[in-house]
Backbone bond lengths (Angstrom), bond angles and torsions (degrees), N, CA, C in turn:
res aa  C-N    CA-C-N  psi(-1)  N-CA   C-N-CA  omega(-1)  CA-C   N-CA-C  phi
1 M - - - 1.475 - - 1.543 109.68 -
2 V 1.316 116.94 136.43 1.427 120.98 178.46 1.521 110.32 -68.87
3 R 1.317 116.38 130.37 1.485 120.84 178.60 1.511 109.86 -73.98
4 V 1.322 118.22 125.69 1.459 123.17 178.95 1.531 108.51 -95.34
5 R 1.312 115.71 117.06 1.456 120.00 178.65 1.506 111.90 -85.33
6 S 1.272 118.76 151.01 1.467 122.78 175.25 1.541 107.04 -119.85
7 P 1.326 116.07 76.78 1.448 120.18 -172.44 1.535 111.92 -69.06
8 A 1.323 116.14 145.18 1.444 120.68 171.52 1.517 108.75 -86.68
9 Y 1.300 117.81 120.96 1.458 121.53 -179.18 1.526 109.44 -148.20
10 P 1.356 117.86 155.98 1.463 120.15 178.53 1.532 108.89 -76.55
11 A 1.308 115.51 140.31 1.459 120.61 177.00 1.524 114.07 -82.25
12 H 1.323 115.13 -6.89 1.472 121.19 -177.29 1.540 108.74 -123.98
13 N 1.342 116.28 158.79 1.450 119.87 175.32 1.532 109.17 -81.38
14 L 1.313 115.34 172.90 1.489 120.53 -173.96 1.554 111.16 -62.27
15 A 1.320 117.36 -41.71 1.463 119.85 -176.53 1.549 110.96 -62.02
16 E 1.320 116.69 -38.46 1.434 118.97 177.71 1.527 112.19 -67.34
17 A 1.325 116.43 -39.53 1.465 120.33 179.09 1.515 109.73 -65.40
18 I 1.328 117.41 -38.94 1.476 120.11 178.24 1.511 111.09 -61.02
19 E 1.341 116.44 -42.76 1.477 120.35 -177.83 1.528 109.24 -66.38
20 Y 1.330 118.40 -38.03 1.460 120.79 177.72 1.536 109.37 -64.08
21 A 1.339 117.60 -44.71 1.455 121.39 179.06 1.516 110.96 -60.94
22 R 1.329 115.17 -39.85 1.465 120.73 179.24 1.528 112.17 -59.21
23 K 1.314 116.52 -41.11 1.443 122.76 -178.67 1.533 111.71 -67.80
24 I 1.338 115.39 -42.69 1.464 119.91 177.77 1.525 111.17 -64.56
25 H 1.344 115.42 -45.12 1.473 120.00 -177.87 1.507 109.53 -66.90
26 S 1.317 118.90 -37.38 1.477 121.16 179.17 1.521 111.10 -62.66
27 A 1.307 117.43 -33.97 1.468 121.10 -178.94 1.506 114.01 -87.43
28 D 1.319 118.21 -37.44 1.464 120.72 -171.66 1.522 114.34 -134.73
29 R 1.301 117.47 14.48 1.444 121.76 -178.98 1.511 110.76 48.49
30 Q 1.353 118.86 -129.97 1.473 121.58 -179.61 1.561 111.30 -105.47
31 H 1.306 116.95 19.54 1.462 119.99 177.89 1.520 110.51 -69.92
32 P 1.309 118.19 148.88 1.474 120.03 172.15 1.527 110.11 -60.44
33 V 1.308 115.02 134.50 1.484 120.41 -175.37 1.525 108.61 -129.78
34 P 1.331 119.66 130.67 1.465 121.82 172.73 1.545 109.55 -55.49
35 R 1.279 116.08 146.27 1.461 121.46 -176.31 1.531 111.32 -59.28
36 D 1.335 116.90 -39.03 1.474 117.77 -178.07 1.529 111.15 -70.18
37 V 1.339 116.99 -33.85 1.459 120.36 176.40 1.539 109.88 -69.78
38 A 1.331 116.41 -42.90 1.468 119.41 176.75 1.519 110.07 -58.63
39 A 1.313 119.12 -41.11 1.447 123.07 178.75 1.520 110.34 -61.60
40 Q 1.330 118.31 -38.15 1.430 121.92 178.58 1.537 110.75 -69.10
41 H 1.334 116.78 -39.78 1.470 121.04 175.99 1.547 109.10 -58.23
42 M 1.331 116.79 -35.23 1.446 121.55 -175.28 1.527 111.55 -79.03
43 G 1.345 116.81 -9.91 1.450 119.55 177.57 1.528 115.90 110.24
44 F 1.346 115.17 5.64 1.459 121.37 179.59 1.547 110.44 -96.66
45 S 1.287 115.20 162.41 1.473 118.93 -179.92 1.524 112.06 -76.08
46 G 1.318 115.93 -21.38 1.445 122.39 -176.93 1.502 110.52 163.50
47 I 1.302 118.45 -157.33 1.450 121.17 -179.80 1.518 109.77 -80.05
48 T 1.317 114.73 113.41 1.469 122.19 175.33 1.550 106.70 -133.95
49 G 1.319 115.95 178.96 1.469 116.84 176.77 1.513 112.47 -59.94
50 T 1.345 116.61 -38.95 1.457 121.42 -177.86 1.542 111.14 -68.82
51 S 1.343 116.92 -46.49 1.472 119.67 -179.00 1.526 110.85 -69.59
52 D 1.339 116.26 -31.91 1.454 119.75 177.36 1.498 111.62 -63.60
53 R 1.334 117.01 -40.06 1.473 121.19 176.45 1.520 111.88 -65.77
54 A 1.353 116.90 -37.80 1.442 120.57 178.28 1.544 111.29 -66.45
55 L 1.321 116.96 -41.51 1.480 120.35 176.72 1.516 109.61 -64.35
56 S 1.309 117.88 -39.12 1.468 122.23 -179.82 1.541 108.90 -63.82
57 S 1.315 117.05 -38.51 1.468 120.20 179.37 1.536 110.54 -62.72
58 L 1.320 117.01 -39.46 1.477 120.71 177.84 1.522 110.91 -59.61
59 L 1.342 115.77 -41.49 1.449 120.61 179.07 1.549 111.67 -67.72
60 H 1.331 116.15 -40.78 1.472 119.99 179.57 1.528 110.47 -61.45
61 Y 1.310 118.37 -43.19 1.466 121.79 -178.12 1.545 112.75 -79.25
62 G 1.337 116.61 -4.87 1.478 118.87 -179.01 1.510 111.69 76.12
63 M 1.340 118.79 16.81 1.455 121.83 179.05 1.499 112.41 -83.97
64 A 1.353 117.22 -15.64 1.452 124.32 175.72 1.497 109.06 -144.28
65 E 1.315 116.79 159.53 1.462 120.96 179.89 1.543 108.55 -142.17
66 K 1.328 114.04 154.91 1.471 120.02 176.95 1.518 108.52 -79.70
67 V 1.324 117.06 136.81 1.468 120.44 179.52 1.515 112.50 -120.81
68 A 1.301 118.11 -22.69 1.451 124.82 177.96 1.525 108.63 -161.15
69 K 1.292 117.09 171.49 1.456 119.26 -179.25 1.520 111.14 -61.66
70 G 1.330 114.38 117.32 1.435 121.06 179.95 1.514 116.09 79.46
71 E 1.336 117.98 11.58 1.472 122.04 -179.10 1.513 111.19 -127.17
72 I 1.317 115.44 147.59 1.472 121.91 173.07 1.511 109.29 -134.49
73 R 1.328 115.03 168.67 1.482 118.78 173.25 1.539 108.18 -148.22
74 V 1.302 116.36 159.05 1.455 122.76 178.81 1.525 107.96 -72.58
75 T 1.323 116.87 137.81 1.486 121.42 -174.86 1.512 112.54 -88.97
76 D 1.326 115.63 168.82 1.488 120.71 174.59 1.504 109.64 -64.47
77 L 1.335 118.75 -34.67 1.443 121.82 177.24 1.520 110.98 -59.70
78 A 1.307 116.63 -43.35 1.471 120.64 175.19 1.519 111.93 -57.53
79 L 1.328 116.06 -41.98 1.462 120.01 179.84 1.511 111.84 -64.98
80 R 1.326 118.01 -35.45 1.457 120.78 178.01 1.519 111.17 -68.49
81 V 1.344 117.22 -24.48 1.457 120.23 174.60 1.510 110.91 -82.76
82 L 1.320 117.31 -43.55 1.448 122.84 -176.01 1.509 113.96 -75.64
83 H 1.348 116.74 -40.51 1.452 123.44 -176.27 1.518 112.21 -135.60
84 P 1.314 116.78 63.65 1.494 119.86 -176.67 1.545 110.26 -72.69
85 E 1.340 114.10 158.83 1.446 120.41 174.73 1.517 111.77 -72.76
86 D 1.342 116.38 -34.18 1.460 121.58 177.83 1.497 110.13 -156.25
87 D 1.311 116.53 176.91 1.491 121.56 -178.14 1.540 111.88 -61.32
88 H 1.349 116.10 -37.88 1.438 119.45 -178.65 1.533 111.34 -61.13
89 E 1.337 116.42 -43.76 1.455 120.07 179.84 1.513 110.38 -66.11
90 R 1.333 117.76 -36.82 1.435 119.49 -178.66 1.552 112.04 -69.63
91 L 1.293 116.15 -42.87 1.491 120.05 176.98 1.534 111.82 -60.13
92 A 1.337 115.12 -42.77 1.442 118.43 -179.28 1.535 110.19 -67.28
93 A 1.334 117.33 -37.59 1.441 120.89 -179.97 1.531 111.57 -69.00
94 L 1.336 116.64 -38.30 1.458 120.95 177.06 1.535 109.81 -61.57
95 N 1.292 116.84 -44.07 1.454 120.63 -179.05 1.536 111.80 -66.61
96 E 1.337 115.38 -39.61 1.474 119.82 178.89 1.521 109.76 -64.86
97 A 1.327 117.18 -44.09 1.456 118.73 -178.74 1.542 111.98 -68.88
98 A 1.328 117.08 -38.09 1.435 120.05 -178.30 1.497 113.40 -60.71
99 F 1.343 116.68 -38.31 1.474 120.72 -176.47 1.526 110.99 -106.85
100 N 1.305 116.95 23.98 1.463 120.91 172.57 1.520 112.07 -72.10
101 P 1.346 119.04 -38.29 1.483 118.85 176.51 1.528 110.04 -62.37
102 Q 1.333 114.69 132.57 1.472 119.82 -177.23 1.519 113.27 -56.92
103 L 1.332 117.06 -39.88 1.473 119.95 179.71 1.496 110.30 -62.68
104 F 1.327 117.98 -41.74 1.476 123.19 -179.90 1.523 109.73 -64.55
105 Q 1.346 117.79 -37.65 1.456 119.23 176.88 1.538 110.32 -62.06
106 E 1.310 116.82 -42.18 1.460 119.38 -179.56 1.535 110.92 -64.98
107 L 1.317 116.57 -41.02 1.439 119.84 -178.99 1.538 112.06 -68.46
108 R 1.325 116.79 -34.38 1.462 119.29 176.95 1.533 111.18 -65.70
109 R 1.335 116.55 -38.54 1.454 118.98 178.03 1.534 111.76 -68.15
110 R 1.305 116.02 -34.04 1.474 119.02 179.80 1.529 111.34 -75.55
111 Y 1.332 117.24 -33.29 1.478 121.53 -178.27 1.518 109.26 -122.56
112 P 1.320 117.01 71.32 1.480 119.36 179.04 1.530 111.44 -72.59
113 G 1.311 115.68 157.66 1.449 120.77 175.72 1.517 115.58 87.68
114 R 1.335 116.60 -51.35 1.463 120.34 177.66 1.527 107.29 -157.96
115 P 1.355 117.04 147.96 1.452 118.48 -178.56 1.521 111.62 -70.96
116 P 1.334 116.53 157.52 1.481 120.28 -179.00 1.498 110.93 -79.57
117 A 1.369 115.25 172.85 1.447 121.20 172.19 1.508 109.07 -69.08
118 S 1.319 117.17 157.74 1.473 121.57 -177.82 1.527 110.65 -59.17
119 A 1.349 116.23 -44.89 1.465 119.28 -177.66 1.551 111.03 -64.30
120 T 1.341 116.34 -37.68 1.474 119.59 177.96 1.509 111.31 -63.52
121 L 1.336 117.15 -44.71 1.451 122.30 -178.29 1.553 110.30 -65.32
122 E 1.293 117.20 -43.27 1.466 120.45 -177.73 1.513 108.72 -68.13
123 S 1.329 118.81 -36.81 1.463 121.25 176.65 1.541 111.38 -63.11
124 F 1.364 116.46 -41.13 1.447 119.55 179.21 1.512 111.86 -64.09
125 L 1.347 115.60 -45.26 1.449 120.17 -179.14 1.549 110.13 -62.41
126 T 1.316 116.10 -36.88 1.473 119.34 179.08 1.523 109.77 -65.08
127 R 1.372 117.98 -44.02 1.454 121.04 -179.13 1.531 109.51 -66.20
128 E 1.310 118.41 -28.12 1.462 121.14 -179.82 1.538 110.48 -78.00
129 G 1.303 118.52 -4.22 1.429 120.63 177.11 1.510 114.75 84.46
130 F 1.358 118.10 23.93 1.443 120.03 178.44 1.525 110.16 -70.01
131 A 1.300 115.65 148.88 1.476 120.44 176.77 1.535 109.35 -60.01
132 A 1.298 117.00 137.21 1.467 123.14 -176.43 1.521 112.59 -54.10
133 A 1.369 115.65 -39.73 1.450 119.85 -177.86 1.523 112.48 -69.19
134 A 1.360 118.54 -19.26 1.447 121.52 -177.39 1.547 112.43 -92.05
135 I 1.296 117.97 -20.02 1.452 121.90 -170.57 1.545 110.22 -62.85
136 G 1.325 116.17 -54.67 1.465 119.68 -177.40 1.527 113.40 -59.62
137 P 1.350 119.16 -56.71 1.440 120.60 179.27 1.505 115.69 -58.45
138 A 1.358 115.90 -40.41 1.482 119.02 -179.08 1.534 109.70 -67.34
139 S 1.315 116.54 -42.48 1.484 120.15 179.69 1.504 110.80 -64.07
140 K 1.335 118.14 -44.04 1.449 121.95 -179.27 1.531 111.17 -63.42
141 A 1.316 118.85 -44.80 1.450 122.16 -178.74 1.537 110.67 -62.85
142 F 1.338 115.97 -41.81 1.459 120.27 -178.77 1.540 111.50 -66.03
143 L 1.335 116.61 -49.57 1.467 120.92 -175.70 1.516 111.12 -67.22
144 E 1.337 117.77 -39.86 1.489 120.09 177.83 1.500 109.97 -65.31
145 T 1.313 117.58 -38.50 1.491 119.16 177.34 1.503 112.07 -64.89
146 C 1.341 116.11 -39.39 1.486 120.22 178.50 1.547 109.00 -64.00
147 R 1.316 115.99 -41.59 1.482 117.28 179.95 1.506 111.60 -67.21
148 I 1.301 117.22 -34.46 1.488 119.72 175.72 1.534 110.67 -63.20
149 L 1.341 116.66 -43.47 1.431 119.19 177.17 1.500 113.37 -62.76
150 Q 1.314 116.64 -39.81 1.454 120.84 178.58 1.521 110.51 -63.71
151 Q 1.315 116.40 -43.32 1.471 120.12 -178.96 1.532 109.36 -63.52
152 E 1.318 117.08 -37.88 1.452 121.10 -178.25 1.535 111.30 -80.33
153 G 1.325 118.57 -8.65 1.449 120.88 -175.55 1.512 113.24 74.63
154 A 1.342 116.38 25.64 1.464 121.35 -175.29 1.525 113.22 -112.98
155 Y 1.367 117.26 3.10 1.454 118.21 -176.87 1.514 110.91 -69.38
156 E 1.316 117.32 124.93 1.464 122.60 -177.31 1.506 107.92 -138.14
157 S 1.287 117.19 135.92 1.477 122.19 178.76 1.532 110.44 -131.28
158 D 1.334 116.02 113.80 1.486 121.26 177.17 1.509 112.49 48.82
159 G 1.325 115.01 48.55 1.464 121.22 174.62 1.513 114.95 89.07
160 D 1.342 118.29 -5.07 1.472 120.53 178.27 1.498 108.47 -90.69
161 R 1.325 117.04 88.81 1.454 122.17 -174.70 1.539 112.45 -80.20
162 R 1.333 114.29 136.25 1.459 124.19 169.96 1.515 112.31 52.96
163 E 1.311 115.98 59.28 1.467 119.81 177.44 1.520 113.14 -68.26
164 N 1.354 115.61 -10.47 1.435 119.20 -178.42 1.535 111.73 -102.90
165 T 1.277 117.67 29.88 1.463 120.85 170.87 1.499 110.28 -66.47
166 P 1.359 119.23 160.53 1.457 120.81 178.61 1.523 112.88 -52.67
167 E 1.354 117.95 -37.62 1.436 119.62 -176.55 1.527 109.82 -68.24
168 A 1.345 117.21 -39.34 1.456 119.58 179.65 1.509 111.38 -69.14
169 I 1.306 116.46 -38.62 1.453 119.28 -178.70 1.518 111.18 -67.69
170 A 1.351 115.95 -37.61 1.461 119.83 -176.96 1.511 111.38 -62.79
171 S 1.338 118.23 -24.51 1.446 122.06 179.76 1.512 114.61 -84.01
172 K 1.338 117.02 -5.59 1.445 121.11 -176.78 1.535 110.52 -95.28
173 P 1.354 117.11 150.60 1.443 119.11 172.21 1.523 111.52 -60.59
174 L 1.297 117.53 149.58 1.477 122.30 -175.56 1.521 111.47 -55.73
175 D 1.341 117.68 -38.35 1.450 118.89 -174.85 1.522 113.10 -76.24
176 E 1.352 118.32 -3.60 1.442 120.29 176.49 1.518 113.13 -98.22
177 V 1.325 117.17 -6.14 1.474 120.75 -177.76 1.499 110.22 -82.98
178 R 1.305 116.36 120.08 1.456 121.59 -178.25 1.523 109.33 -83.38
179 P 1.331 120.59 153.93 1.453 122.94 -178.00 1.525 112.87 -67.45
180 V 1.307 117.62 -17.54 1.490 118.34 -179.81 1.490 113.04 -83.17
181 Q 1.331 118.93 -5.91 1.454 121.57 -176.87 1.534 109.28 -85.73
182 Q 1.329 114.75 149.83 1.445 119.69 -176.28 1.523 109.21 -101.01
183 V 1.325 116.05 130.38 1.449 121.52 -179.57 1.542 108.92 -125.60
184 H 1.316 118.20 139.33 1.421 121.72 175.88 1.538 109.32 -68.22
185 I 1.329 117.52 129.01 1.446 121.83 -179.74 1.531 109.74 -119.55
186 P 1.314 119.90 126.78 1.470 120.70 -178.86 1.519 113.23 -59.75
187 N 1.323 116.37 154.42 1.451 122.10 175.38 1.509 110.63 -59.48
188 P 1.376 119.15 125.45 1.435 120.35 -175.37 1.541 113.05 -68.56
189 S 1.345 114.88 -18.92 1.477 116.99 -179.05 1.520 112.22 -76.27
190 S 1.355 116.02 -17.85 1.445 119.14 -175.66 1.510 113.14 -112.98
191 T 1.300 118.32 -9.06 1.441 120.68 179.58 1.529 110.10 -147.48
192 S 1.306 115.07 156.86 1.448 119.67 179.74 1.550 108.82 -77.36
193 P 1.363 117.57 158.80 1.451 121.21 -179.80 1.531 111.25 -58.24
194 P 1.323 117.03 144.28 1.448 118.27 178.97 1.509 113.56 -61.84
195 A 1.318 114.72 148.22 1.468 118.35 179.57 1.490 109.42 -83.33
196 T 1.372 117.12 96.88 1.444 120.31 -177.45 1.515 111.81 -108.49
197 G 1.327 116.65 6.95 1.449 117.82 178.80 1.509 112.21 111.11
198 D 1.317 116.27 150.43 1.456 122.24 -176.76 1.517 111.67 -68.00
199 A 1.362 117.87 -19.39 1.473 121.18 -175.98 1.541 111.16 -79.10
200 L 1.342 118.02 -9.07 1.460 119.58 -177.93 1.532 109.84 -105.67
201 R 1.298 114.30 143.00 1.482 121.23 174.32 1.509 109.43 -117.25
202 Q 1.332 117.50 124.75 1.453 122.38 -175.08 1.525 110.56 -102.43
203 D 1.315 114.65 129.12 1.485 121.00 173.14 1.519 108.80 -117.39
204 I 1.335 115.02 138.65 1.470 120.17 -177.78 1.509 110.14 -126.71
205 F 1.350 116.49 129.69 1.447 122.35 176.84 1.522 107.19 -112.20
206 T 1.345 115.80 118.39 1.480 120.60 -177.23 1.520 109.86 -92.85
207 L 1.337 117.44 133.27 1.441 122.72 -179.80 1.529 109.91 -88.76
208 E 1.340 116.50 143.22 1.466 120.33 -177.55 1.511 111.75 -62.66
209 G 1.299 118.06 -38.69 1.450 121.48 -176.15 1.515 114.47 -84.01
210 G 1.338 116.82 9.51 1.465 120.59 -176.62 1.521 110.72 105.72
211 G 1.284 116.26 149.65 1.455 120.31 -178.83 1.536 110.12 91.73
212 F 1.308 115.90 173.10 1.450 121.24 -177.73 1.522 109.87 -160.65
213 V 1.302 114.97 165.71 1.431 121.79 175.05 1.522 108.13 -124.98
214 T 1.314 117.16 131.79 1.467 121.05 -177.72 1.508 109.72 -127.88
215 V 1.345 115.79 140.40 1.456 122.08 175.72 1.512 109.19 -134.29
216 A 1.303 116.85 134.31 1.464 123.19 178.31 1.540 107.28 -116.53
217 L 1.317 116.70 114.98 1.447 122.33 -176.20 1.522 110.95 -115.73
218 P 1.313 118.15 143.16 1.461 121.26 173.16 1.544 109.26 -73.16
219 E 1.316 117.22 170.88 1.438 120.21 179.54 1.495 112.66 -69.53
220 A 1.328 117.84 -25.06 1.457 121.58 179.89 1.518 110.89 -139.45
221 L 1.330 116.40 146.09 1.465 122.03 178.11 1.507 110.87 -123.31
222 S 1.314 117.28 144.59 1.442 119.84 173.15 1.544 108.21 -78.34
223 K 1.306 118.48 167.61 1.444 122.17 179.59 1.525 110.13 -61.36
224 R 1.335 116.31 -42.94 1.466 119.13 -179.36 1.521 110.92 -66.29
225 E 1.341 118.00 -40.56 1.450 120.38 178.47 1.523 111.00 -61.98
226 Y 1.340 115.20 -39.23 1.480 119.40 178.77 1.525 110.73 -62.71
227 E 1.351 117.08 -44.19 1.434 121.02 -179.41 1.512 111.33 -64.11
228 D 1.368 117.34 -41.03 1.476 120.93 176.09 1.486 111.63 -61.81
229 L 1.346 117.05 -42.53 1.455 122.04 -179.91 1.520 109.59 -65.16
230 K 1.294 117.67 -42.79 1.469 122.44 178.59 1.497 110.70 -58.14
231 D 1.347 117.50 -46.83 1.468 120.23 -178.67 1.545 109.59 -64.02
232 W 1.334 115.44 -41.24 1.470 119.53 -178.93 1.529 111.52 -63.16
233 L 1.360 116.97 -42.08 1.459 120.82 179.87 1.531 110.62 -65.09
234 E 1.329 118.46 -35.88 1.449 121.16 176.12 1.527 112.36 -63.96
235 L 1.334 114.67 -39.36 1.489 118.48 176.89 1.493 110.12 -66.58
236 M 1.328 119.20 -41.73 1.464 122.72 179.37 1.518 110.38 -63.51
237 Q 1.340 116.52 -36.24 1.460 120.14 179.53 1.498 110.76 -64.24
238 R 1.380 116.29 -41.24 1.475 119.01 178.18 1.508 110.78 -66.67
239 K 1.334 118.46 -38.55 1.452 120.94 178.40 1.529 110.71 -64.06
240 A 1.316 116.70 -41.33 1.468 120.64 179.38 1.539 110.77 -66.05
241 E 1.325 116.32 -37.67 1.447 119.88 178.05 1.525 111.74 -63.75
242 R 1.328 118.17 -37.44 1.467 120.98 176.27 1.495 110.30 -63.66
243 K 1.325 118.32 -39.41 1.442 120.40 179.62 1.522 113.23 -65.74
244 V 1.351 116.07 -34.08 1.471 118.64 176.80 1.515 110.35 -64.09
245 V 1.323 117.37 -43.56 1.480 120.55 179.32 1.531 110.39 -61.83
246 E 1.344 116.55 -42.30 1.460 120.27 179.48 1.501 111.28 -63.77
247 Q 1.316 116.96 -38.34 1.464 120.85 -178.28 1.509 110.45 -66.15
248 H 1.350 117.28 -39.53 1.470 121.14 -177.77 1.493 112.51 -74.61
249 T 1.331 118.13 -31.05 1.439 121.59 -174.71 1.515 112.60 -87.77
250 K 1.336 117.09 -25.11 1.453 121.59 -175.21 1.525 113.17 -57.22
251 P 1.369 122.14 -48.99 1.451 120.08 -179.19 1.517 111.73 -59.60
252 Q 1.360 117.69 -38.04 1.455 120.65 179.50 1.517 110.55 -64.23
253 T 1.323 117.54 -41.44 1.464 121.18 179.05 1.524 112.18 -62.27
254 E 1.331 114.11 -43.11 1.483 119.72 -179.89 1.538 111.23 -64.97
255 S 1.365 114.67 -38.47 1.440 119.48 179.11 1.536 111.06 -65.87
256 H 1.347 114.02 -41.37 1.487 118.38 179.88 1.527 109.52 -65.27
257 Q 1.303 118.61 -40.12 1.449 121.99 178.64 1.527 112.48 -62.63
258 A 1.347 114.58 -42.80 1.459 119.08 178.45 1.502 112.26 -63.12
259 A 1.352 117.14 -42.00 1.455 121.08 179.68 1.521 110.65 -66.02
260 T 1.311 115.92 -37.56 1.448 120.23 -179.81 1.529 111.66 -66.04
261 L 1.328 115.18 -41.65 1.453 118.85 179.21 1.526 111.42 -65.85
262 D 1.360 116.40 -36.49 1.453 120.09 -178.64 1.516 109.08 -67.11
263 D 1.342 118.16 -33.60 1.467 121.02 -178.68 1.535 111.02 -80.04
264 G 1.355 118.29 -9.83 1.411 120.93 -179.06 1.517 114.71 75.43
265 E 1.335 116.09 20.00 1.474 119.61 -178.35 1.547 109.67 -104.75
266 D 1.335 113.77 158.14 1.445 117.62 177.27 1.506 109.10 -77.90
267 L 1.352 115.67 142.77 1.443 122.36 177.59 1.510 108.98 -73.50
268 V 1.307 118.74 127.71 1.465 123.85 178.24 1.508 107.75 -106.33
269 G 1.367 117.65 121.78 1.443 121.90 179.58 1.494 110.54 -75.23
């Protein structure tokens, strides 16, 4: 008889877990919080099957930890993701959280360098004797988390950090480049659009303060390609929103620092 495994895995991808941790930390910082209160901070009515899976995902990614019976708190790892000292710390924290689940560690070792196709991963889990009900959700959570890391430039496998840098991408055939990967694009005001083929249509949005956003789309998209693009655009929207907050708060911070130096007092964070 085939042995049916009951693997422990997060029911959510990393981005969802980060958002849940952000809401708990915003309300209660790193204080111990009863699970039902944490669920409410996350946007649920209380402890239900859905909220319980969300809380479990936080524990799997190491974004929260148990501190007493029925209580959890946001971890230091979560803080390094939410409020890093610099980009290097954030990327390292993202990678650590993404592969904190034991199942995801095993899959990274089996598929180093780049994640497998969905069908390949589901076939492997089936051969390993995973319960049928776990195969789809586990595969989806792992692959979505890998795509998030790739988009952030944080994907690392067994010491091979950031294989999706512009230099690495430039060495790959065009048909191997995924839409979630980041590529350096020349300024459109100084150079003509890259020759990517007649089947692609390029749209460029120029920002008033300098810079631009460019997208090159084929004439037709498959359903899966559309869903991947949709997820990527949502991630880019959240990244852009963070930059808006930083831009608005930076002058105030500089002004506060200047006033503090004039008074001869130490700056208190």
